[in-house]
C-alpha positions as CSV (number, residue, x, y, z in Angstrom):
1,M,63.7,111.3,147.1
2,S,63.5,110.8,143.4
3,R,65.1,107.9,141.9
4,P,67.8,108.3,139.6
5,R,67.1,108.5,136.1
6,V,67.9,104.9,134.1
7,M,70.0,105.2,131.0
8,S,70.5,102.6,128.5
9,D,73.7,101.9,126.7
10,E,72.4,103.1,123.5
11,Q,71.0,106.3,125.1
12,L,74.6,106.6,126.4
13,D,75.9,105.9,123.6
14,A,74.1,108.7,121.1
15,A,74.3,111.3,123.7
16,A,78.2,111.1,123.6
17,R,78.2,110.9,119.8
18,E,76.1,113.7,119.5
19,A,78.3,115.8,121.9
20,F,81.4,114.8,120.6
21,F,80.4,115.1,116.8
22,E,78.9,118.6,117.7
23,L,82.0,119.9,120.0
24,G,84.9,117.9,119.1
25,P,87.2,115.8,121.3
26,A,87.1,118.7,123.8
27,A,83.4,118.4,124.4
28,P,83.2,118.2,128.2
29,V,81.7,115.2,130.0
30,S,79.1,117.7,131.8
31,D,77.6,118.3,128.3
32,V,76.9,114.6,127.6
33,A,75.4,114.3,131.2
34,R,73.1,117.5,130.5
35,R,72.3,115.6,127.2
36,L,71.1,112.6,129.4
37,G,69.5,114.5,132.3
38,V,71.7,113.1,134.8
39,S,74.7,114.3,137.1
40,Q,78.1,114.3,136.1
41,A,78.9,111.9,138.9
42,A,76.2,109.5,137.8
43,L,77.8,109.9,134.2
44,F,81.3,109.1,135.5
45,H,80.3,106.2,137.9
46,R,78.5,104.6,134.6
47,A,81.2,105.6,132.2
48,G,84.3,105.4,134.6
49,S,86.3,108.3,132.9
50,K,86.0,110.2,129.8
51,E,88.3,108.4,127.6
52,A,86.4,105.2,128.6
53,L,83.5,106.9,127.3
54,M,84.7,108.5,124.0
55,L,86.1,105.0,123.4
56,K,82.4,103.3,124.2
57,A,80.8,105.9,122.0
58,L,82.8,106.6,119.2
59,C,84.6,103.2,118.4
60,P,83.0,101.6,115.1
61,G,83.2,98.0,115.5
62,A,83.4,95.7,112.5
63,P,81.2,96.7,109.6
64,H,78.5,94.0,108.7
65,A,79.7,94.4,105.0
66,L,82.9,92.0,106.3
67,A,80.3,89.0,106.5
68,A,78.4,90.3,103.8
69,F,81.6,89.8,101.1
70,A,82.6,86.4,102.8
71,Q,79.5,85.0,100.9
72,P,80.3,84.1,97.4
73,P,78.7,86.2,94.5
74,R,75.6,84.8,93.1
75,A,74.9,84.2,89.4
76,D,71.2,84.8,89.5
77,V,71.7,88.7,90.6
78,S,73.6,91.2,88.5
79,L,77.2,92.0,90.3
80,H,75.8,95.8,90.7
81,A,72.5,94.6,92.4
82,Q,74.4,92.3,94.8
83,L,77.0,94.9,96.0
84,E,74.8,98.1,96.1
85,P,72.7,97.2,99.4
86,T,75.8,96.3,100.9
87,L,78.0,99.4,99.9
88,R,74.8,101.5,101.1
89,L,75.1,100.2,104.5
90,L,78.7,100.5,104.6
91,L,78.7,104.1,103.7
92,E,76.0,104.7,106.4
93,F,78.4,102.8,108.8
94,L,81.6,104.8,107.2
95,H,79.4,108.0,108.2
96,Q,79.7,107.6,111.9
97,A,82.9,105.7,112.0
98,I,85.3,108.0,110.2
99,P,84.4,111.3,112.3
100,G,84.5,109.0,115.4
101,L,88.0,107.6,114.9
102,M,88.9,111.3,113.9
103,I,87.8,112.7,117.0
104,L,89.4,109.7,118.9
105,R,92.8,110.7,117.0
106,G,92.1,114.2,117.9
107,A,91.6,113.4,121.7
108,G,95.3,111.7,121.5
109,I,93.8,108.4,121.7
110,S,95.4,105.2,120.1
111,L,93.2,104.0,117.7
112,Q,94.4,100.6,118.3
113,K,92.3,101.2,121.5
114,A,89.2,101.7,119.1
115,V,89.6,99.0,116.5
116,P,88.7,95.3,117.3
117,A,91.7,92.7,117.2
118,G,92.7,91.2,114.1
119,P,93.5,93.4,110.8
120,P,92.6,96.7,111.1
121,P,88.6,97.2,109.4
122,P,90.1,99.2,106.3
123,V,92.7,96.5,105.5
124,A,90.2,93.5,106.4
125,M,87.3,95.2,104.3
126,R,89.8,95.5,101.3
127,A,90.8,91.9,101.4
128,A,87.3,90.7,101.8
129,L,85.8,92.7,98.9
130,A,89.1,91.9,96.6
131,S,88.5,88.3,97.4
132,F,84.7,88.6,96.6
133,L,85.4,90.6,93.2
134,T,88.2,87.9,92.2
135,I,85.5,85.0,92.9
136,A,83.1,87.4,90.4
137,A,85.9,87.4,88.1
138,E,86.9,83.9,88.1
139,R,83.3,83.0,87.4
140,R,83.0,85.5,84.5
141,F,80.4,87.6,86.3
142,T,82.7,90.8,85.4
143,T,85.7,91.5,83.6
144,L,88.3,93.1,86.1
145,P,92.2,93.2,85.3
146,D,92.9,93.7,89.4
147,A,90.4,92.9,91.5
148,T,92.5,94.3,94.6
149,A,92.6,97.6,92.7
150,T,89.1,97.9,92.2
151,A,88.5,96.9,95.7
152,D,90.7,99.8,96.5
153,A,89.2,102.1,94.2
154,I,85.5,101.5,95.4
155,L,86.5,101.8,99.1
156,G,88.5,104.5,98.8
157,A,85.9,106.4,96.9
158,L,83.7,105.7,99.8
159,E,86.0,106.9,102.6
160,A,86.7,110.2,100.4
161,R,83.1,110.9,100.3
162,V,82.5,110.2,104.0
163,V,85.8,112.7,104.8
164,N,84.6,115.3,102.6
165,A,81.0,115.6,104.0
166,Y,82.5,115.5,107.5
167,L,85.2,118.3,107.0
168,G,83.1,120.3,104.6
169,G,79.3,119.4,104.9
170,P,77.1,118.9,101.8
171,A,78.8,121.5,99.8
172,F,81.9,119.3,99.9
173,I,80.4,116.2,98.2
174,D,78.0,116.0,94.8
175,G,74.5,114.3,94.9
176,D,73.2,111.9,97.2
177,D,74.4,108.9,98.5
178,A,72.7,106.3,96.4
179,T,73.2,108.1,93.2
180,F,77.1,108.4,93.9
181,L,77.0,104.7,94.7
182,H,75.2,103.6,91.4
183,G,77.8,106.0,89.6
184,L,80.8,104.3,91.2
185,L,79.6,100.9,90.7
186,Q,78.8,101.7,86.8
187,A,82.4,103.3,86.7
188,T,84.6,100.4,88.4
189,L,82.7,97.1,87.7
190,P,82.0,96.3,84.2
191,G,79.6,93.6,83.1
192,P,80.1,90.1,82.0
193,P,82.6,89.7,79.3
194,A,81.1,89.4,75.6
195,V,80.3,85.8,74.6
196,P,82.1,85.4,71.3
């Protein structure tokens, strides 16, 4: 008698994400099981239900950028150089999170089940980035008339890029993510004020 195939949490989540990203919320659990090389019964035994499988695989969790924005801006590195790596990681996070949340919503699953306790990630992210930018402006690393509006503009542009890429593919966005981020920071974050 053959031994049952062992699957890690990472393998389970990756196979489920792949199936739901390709086929949408109607993807059958049997398709996920096939991708894993296990029976549908074994998958249900492990996951519990289709909704539990979807929530585990598609819930984004909290982005690491929240912790990065909690650190005060540094004086020895340009603001752009400090933000670009964090925003690049945030963009990668959003490329997984936004489609996952859209699929959960399409399945009729409440997004309250999909986000961590506390303020929803978009609200927390905007507050964290606005706080980071406020400190940067107070320390004269940049000149911003409104840090909250700048945070909204930056994060809104990232989210719009990801939604367009998800809905329309590469034809719906212009250029690569690195070029996009560089241009976005150039357009939204001026340098320090001129010394009189």
